[in-house]
C-alpha positions as CSV (number, residue, x, y, z in Angstrom):
1,M,-23.0,6.8,-17.4
2,R,-21.5,3.9,-15.4
3,R,-18.5,3.8,-17.6
4,L,-17.8,7.5,-17.1
5,L,-17.6,7.2,-13.3
6,P,-14.3,5.3,-13.2
7,S,-12.6,7.3,-16.0
8,L,-13.8,10.7,-15.0
9,G,-15.5,10.6,-11.6
10,L,-12.8,8.8,-9.7
11,P,-9.9,11.1,-10.7
12,L,-12.1,14.1,-9.9
13,L,-12.9,12.6,-6.5
14,L,-9.2,12.1,-5.8
15,V,-8.5,15.7,-6.7
16,L,-11.3,16.8,-4.4
17,A,-9.9,14.6,-1.6
18,A,-6.4,16.0,-2.1
19,F,-7.7,19.5,-2.0
20,I,-9.5,18.9,1.3
21,A,-6.4,17.3,2.7
22,L,-4.3,20.4,1.8
23,I,-6.6,22.8,3.7
24,Q,-7.6,20.6,6.7
25,G,-5.4,20.1,9.7
26,A,-4.1,21.6,12.9
27,A,-2.9,24.7,11.0
28,S,-5.8,26.6,9.2
29,V,-5.4,27.0,5.5
30,Q,-8.2,28.7,3.5
31,F,-9.1,28.4,-0.2
32,T,-7.9,31.9,-0.7
33,N,-4.6,30.9,0.7
34,L,-4.2,28.1,-1.9
35,V,-5.1,30.6,-4.7
36,A,-2.5,33.0,-3.3
37,L,0.0,30.1,-3.1
38,M,-0.5,29.2,-6.8
39,A,-0.1,32.9,-7.7
40,G,3.1,33.0,-5.8
41,E,1.7,35.5,-3.3
42,A,1.3,33.4,-0.2
43,G,3.2,34.0,3.0
44,E,6.0,31.9,4.3
45,H,3.9,30.2,6.8
46,I,1.2,29.0,4.3
47,H,4.0,28.0,1.8
48,R,5.7,25.9,4.5
49,V,2.5,24.2,5.7
50,V,1.2,23.4,2.3
51,M,4.3,22.7,0.2
52,D,6.7,21.3,2.8
53,Y,4.2,19.2,4.9
54,R,0.8,18.6,3.3
55,M,1.6,18.4,-0.4
56,P,4.2,15.6,-0.1
57,R,2.0,13.8,2.3
58,V,-0.9,13.8,-0.1
59,L,1.2,12.7,-3.1
60,L,2.8,9.9,-1.1
61,G,-0.6,8.8,0.0
62,V,-1.8,8.6,-3.6
63,L,1.2,6.6,-4.7
64,V,1.1,4.3,-1.6
65,G,-2.6,3.7,-2.1
66,A,-2.2,2.8,-5.8
67,H,0.6,0.4,-5.0
68,F,-1.3,-1.5,-2.3
69,A,-4.5,-1.6,-4.4
70,L,-2.8,-3.0,-7.5
71,A,-0.8,-5.5,-5.4
72,G,-4.1,-6.7,-3.9
73,Y,-5.7,-7.0,-7.3
74,L,-2.8,-9.1,-8.7
75,L,-2.8,-11.4,-5.7
76,Q,-6.5,-11.9,-5.9
77,L,-6.2,-12.7,-9.6
78,I,-3.5,-15.4,-9.3
79,T,-5.0,-17.0,-6.2
80,R,-8.6,-16.6,-7.4
81,N,-9.3,-15.4,-3.8
82,S,-11.0,-12.1,-2.9
83,L,-9.5,-12.4,0.6
84,A,-6.0,-12.1,-0.7
85,D,-3.8,-9.0,-0.3
86,A,-0.2,-8.3,0.8
87,G,-1.1,-7.9,4.4
88,V,-3.3,-11.0,4.8
89,L,-0.8,-13.2,2.9
90,G,2.2,-12.1,5.0
91,I,4.0,-10.2,2.2
92,S,3.8,-6.8,4.0
93,S,5.0,-8.5,7.3
94,G,7.9,-10.0,5.5
95,S,8.8,-6.7,3.9
96,G,8.4,-4.9,7.3
97,L,10.6,-7.4,9.0
98,A,13.4,-6.9,6.5
99,A,13.1,-3.1,6.8
100,V,12.9,-3.0,10.6
101,T,15.9,-5.4,11.0
102,V,18.1,-3.1,8.9
103,F,16.7,0.0,10.5
104,V,17.5,-1.0,14.1
105,V,20.9,-2.5,13.1
106,M,21.9,0.8,11.4
107,T,20.6,2.8,14.4
108,R,22.7,0.6,16.7
109,L,25.9,0.8,14.5
110,L,25.7,4.5,13.8
111,G,24.9,5.3,17.4
112,Q,21.9,7.5,16.6
113,D,18.9,8.0,18.7
114,A,15.6,6.7,17.5
115,S,14.3,9.4,15.3
116,Y,13.5,10.1,11.7
117,Q,17.0,11.5,11.2
118,L,18.1,8.0,10.3
119,V,15.5,7.5,7.6
120,P,17.3,9.5,4.8
121,V,20.4,7.4,5.3
122,T,18.6,4.3,4.2
123,L,15.7,5.8,2.2
124,S,16.9,4.8,-1.3
125,L,17.9,1.4,0.1
126,L,14.7,0.6,2.0
127,P,12.6,-0.4,-1.1
128,W,15.2,-3.0,-2.1
129,L,15.3,-4.4,1.5
130,T,11.6,-4.6,1.8
131,L,11.5,-6.2,-1.7
132,A,13.9,-8.9,-0.5
133,G,11.7,-9.6,2.6
134,G,8.5,-9.5,0.5
135,L,10.0,-11.9,-2.1
136,L,11.0,-14.3,0.7
137,A,7.5,-14.2,2.2
138,G,5.8,-14.5,-1.3
139,G,8.1,-17.3,-2.4
140,L,7.3,-19.3,0.8
141,L,3.6,-18.9,0.3
142,W,3.9,-19.7,-3.4
143,A,5.8,-22.9,-2.6
144,L,3.2,-24.0,-0.1
145,W,0.3,-23.2,-2.4
146,R,1.8,-25.0,-5.4
147,S,2.9,-28.1,-3.5
148,T,-0.3,-28.6,-1.4
149,G,-3.0,-27.2,-3.6
150,L,-4.6,-25.2,-0.9
151,S,-8.1,-23.9,-1.3
152,P,-8.6,-20.1,-1.4
153,V,-9.8,-19.9,2.2
154,R,-7.0,-22.2,3.5
155,L,-4.5,-20.1,1.5
156,A,-5.6,-17.0,3.4
157,V,-5.3,-18.9,6.7
158,V,-1.8,-20.0,5.8
159,G,-0.9,-16.5,4.8
160,A,-2.2,-15.1,8.0
161,T,-0.1,-17.7,9.9
162,C,3.0,-16.6,8.0
163,A,2.2,-13.0,8.8
164,A,1.9,-13.8,12.5
165,I,5.3,-15.6,12.4
166,F,7.0,-12.6,10.8
167,S,5.2,-10.2,13.2
168,A,6.5,-12.2,16.2
169,L,10.1,-12.1,14.8
170,L,9.6,-8.4,14.3
171,M,8.5,-7.8,17.8
172,G,11.5,-9.8,19.0
173,A,13.8,-7.5,17.1
174,L,12.1,-4.5,18.7
175,V,12.5,-5.9,22.2
176,L,16.2,-6.7,21.5
177,W,17.1,-3.2,20.4
178,G,15.3,-1.2,23.1
179,Q,12.2,0.9,23.9
180,A,13.4,4.2,22.3
181,T,13.8,2.6,18.9
182,S,10.6,0.6,19.3
183,E,8.4,3.7,19.7
184,V,9.4,5.1,16.2
185,I,9.2,1.7,14.5
186,I,5.8,0.8,16.0
187,L,4.4,4.0,14.6
188,W,5.7,3.1,11.2
189,L,4.4,-0.5,11.5
190,A,0.9,0.9,12.1
191,G,1.0,2.3,8.6
192,T,1.5,6.1,8.7
193,L,2.3,9.1,6.5
194,Y,3.5,11.0,9.5
195,G,6.7,12.9,8.7
196,A,6.3,12.3,5.0
197,G,8.5,14.7,3.0
198,W,9.5,15.2,-0.6
199,D,12.4,12.8,0.0
200,K,10.0,9.9,0.4
201,V,8.0,11.0,-2.7
202,W,11.1,11.1,-4.8
203,A,12.2,7.7,-3.4
204,L,8.9,6.0,-4.3
205,L,8.2,7.8,-7.6
206,P,10.7,5.8,-9.7
207,W,9.1,2.6,-8.6
208,S,5.7,4.0,-9.4
209,L,6.8,5.2,-12.9
210,V,8.0,1.7,-13.7
211,L,5.5,-0.5,-12.0
212,L,2.2,1.3,-12.6
213,P,2.5,1.4,-16.4
214,L,3.9,-2.1,-16.5
215,V,1.0,-3.5,-14.6
216,T,-1.7,-1.6,-16.5
217,G,0.0,-2.7,-19.7
218,L,-0.5,-6.4,-18.8
219,A,-4.3,-6.3,-18.9
220,R,-4.5,-8.9,-21.8
221,P,-2.5,-11.6,-20.0
222,M,-4.6,-10.9,-16.9
223,V,-7.7,-11.6,-18.9
224,L,-6.3,-15.0,-19.8
225,L,-5.3,-15.7,-16.2
226,S,-8.9,-15.1,-15.1
227,L,-10.0,-17.9,-17.4
228,D,-10.2,-21.5,-16.3
229,R,-6.7,-22.9,-16.1
230,Q,-7.2,-25.7,-18.6
231,K,-8.9,-23.4,-21.1
232,A,-6.0,-20.9,-20.8
233,Q,-3.4,-23.7,-21.3
234,T,-5.4,-24.9,-24.3
235,L,-4.9,-21.4,-25.9
236,G,-1.1,-21.9,-25.4
237,F,-0.9,-19.6,-22.4
238,N,1.8,-20.4,-19.8
239,V,-0.3,-20.0,-16.6
240,T,2.5,-20.9,-14.2
241,L,5.0,-18.5,-15.7
242,W,2.5,-15.6,-15.7
243,N,1.3,-16.4,-12.2
244,G,4.9,-16.1,-11.0
245,L,5.4,-12.8,-12.8
246,M,2.2,-11.4,-11.4
247,L,3.3,-12.5,-7.9
248,A,6.7,-10.8,-8.3
249,L,5.0,-7.5,-9.5
250,A,2.6,-7.7,-6.5
251,V,5.5,-8.1,-4.1
252,A,7.4,-5.2,-5.7
253,L,4.3,-2.9,-5.5
254,A,3.6,-3.8,-1.9
255,A,7.2,-3.8,-0.7
256,S,8.1,-0.4,-2.2
257,A,5.0,1.1,-0.5
258,V,5.8,-0.6,2.8
259,A,9.2,1.0,2.7
260,M,7.7,4.5,2.6
261,S,4.6,4.3,4.8
262,G,4.7,1.0,6.6
263,P,2.0,-1.7,6.0
264,V,-1.3,0.1,5.4
265,G,-3.8,-2.7,5.8
266,F,-6.9,-3.7,3.9
267,V,-6.5,-1.3,1.0
268,G,-5.6,-4.3,-1.2
269,I,-8.8,-6.1,-0.2
270,L,-11.4,-3.3,-0.3
271,V,-10.3,-1.5,-3.4
272,P,-10.1,-4.4,-5.9
273,W,-13.6,-5.5,-4.7
274,L,-14.9,-2.0,-5.4
275,A,-13.1,-1.8,-8.7
276,R,-14.6,-5.0,-10.0
277,R,-18.1,-3.8,-9.2
278,L,-17.6,-0.3,-10.7
279,C,-15.9,-1.7,-13.8
280,P,-17.3,-5.1,-14.7
281,Q,-16.6,-4.5,-18.4
282,G,-12.9,-5.2,-18.4
283,V,-9.6,-5.7,-16.6
284,S,-7.9,-2.6,-17.9
285,A,-10.7,-0.4,-16.5
286,Q,-10.5,-2.2,-13.2
287,L,-6.7,-1.6,-12.9
288,W,-7.2,2.1,-13.4
289,A,-10.0,2.1,-10.9
290,C,-7.7,0.5,-8.4
291,I,-5.1,3.3,-8.9
292,W,-7.7,6.0,-8.3
293,L,-9.6,4.3,-5.5
294,G,-6.4,3.2,-3.7
295,G,-5.1,6.8,-3.7
296,L,-8.5,8.1,-2.7
297,L,-8.9,5.7,0.2
298,V,-5.4,6.4,1.7
299,V,-5.7,10.2,1.3
300,I,-9.2,10.2,2.9
301,G,-8.0,7.9,5.7
302,D,-4.9,10.0,6.4
303,T,-7.0,13.2,6.4
304,L,-9.5,11.7,8.9
305,G,-6.7,10.5,11.1
306,R,-5.2,14.0,11.2
307,V,-8.5,15.9,11.7
308,L,-10.6,13.7,14.0
309,M,-8.1,13.6,16.8
310,S,-6.3,16.9,16.3
311,P,-3.8,17.9,17.6
312,F,-3.1,14.2,18.0
313,E,-2.9,11.9,15.0
314,L,-4.3,8.5,14.1
315,P,-2.2,6.5,11.7
316,V,-3.8,6.0,8.3
317,G,-3.3,2.2,8.7
318,V,-5.6,2.3,11.8
319,V,-8.3,4.1,9.9
320,T,-8.2,1.7,6.9
321,A,-8.2,-1.2,9.4
322,L,-11.4,0.1,11.1
323,V,-13.0,0.2,7.6
324,G,-11.5,-2.9,6.2
325,C,-11.8,-5.4,9.1
326,P,-15.6,-5.6,9.0
327,F,-15.5,-5.9,5.2
328,F,-12.9,-8.7,5.4
329,L,-15.1,-10.6,7.9
330,Y,-18.1,-10.1,5.5
331,L,-16.1,-11.6,2.6
332,L,-14.8,-14.4,4.8
333,N,-18.4,-15.2,5.9
334,R,-19.5,-15.4,2.2
335,K,-16.7,-17.8,1.3
336,V,-17.1,-20.1,4.3
């Protein structure tokens, strides 16, 4: 029964959460409206609310959650540290700094006001920019880790320090370019699906179609990485090479998600922990559990952010932080 929960229960829970997200919000949508929509008989208002606004938002939330969750799983695997994720280690901050720098520069050069009108201009380019920033942050952390042999807790502290430095540089860029631009970017930096349309889904989908099958297909090397380093090397396994590859995949997953939603915090800490406890039998099952749970957490968080303060909206990154911060402190207390 326990094995059926990840393979059947989690996808069903995700479908249920997506269904609730489609009908809940400032505009009322009933179950009968969804049935009529699927039959092609819904009115223009229902079609616009569901298909133009809520559906792409839900799909983007599923993809973003899967990306952050798998990135956290990979980072925890290579560092052997359950406190590691893209946010804590500064990768999300580095990605965000690269994206924001280009965003404000293009806003300045093109002479546009701070609005989401600029986003489509750079949407296909943003994942590559955030990837560059994430690789810079990840490479810096990797160099420090390999050269100094930091313990897992110290590695988290160093990562948090790097994240603080990147955040300070980011705030400096916002101050430099003015208040109007800052308001839009600060919302994005909180981690939000606000304004998510089909353009963002199509921009992230190619990354998902490449990265998700690639990561789930590397379950066997991950099993060897989870072994003692000397034992893995005795078996002829190149631990350093595979650690570097896993780091690059984690950065690509996190950076592409940051480009579309901003840094949604603590998904990469909470979800892998849950996945390992739901699926202790194997790495492959844990990876799939991360995909389902990551999407589930972000979709639920976004729905709560929309509904609890309607007609105002709480960014999904704030909701996940409210859940994830106490959990992070719990894990930190256990390690210390």
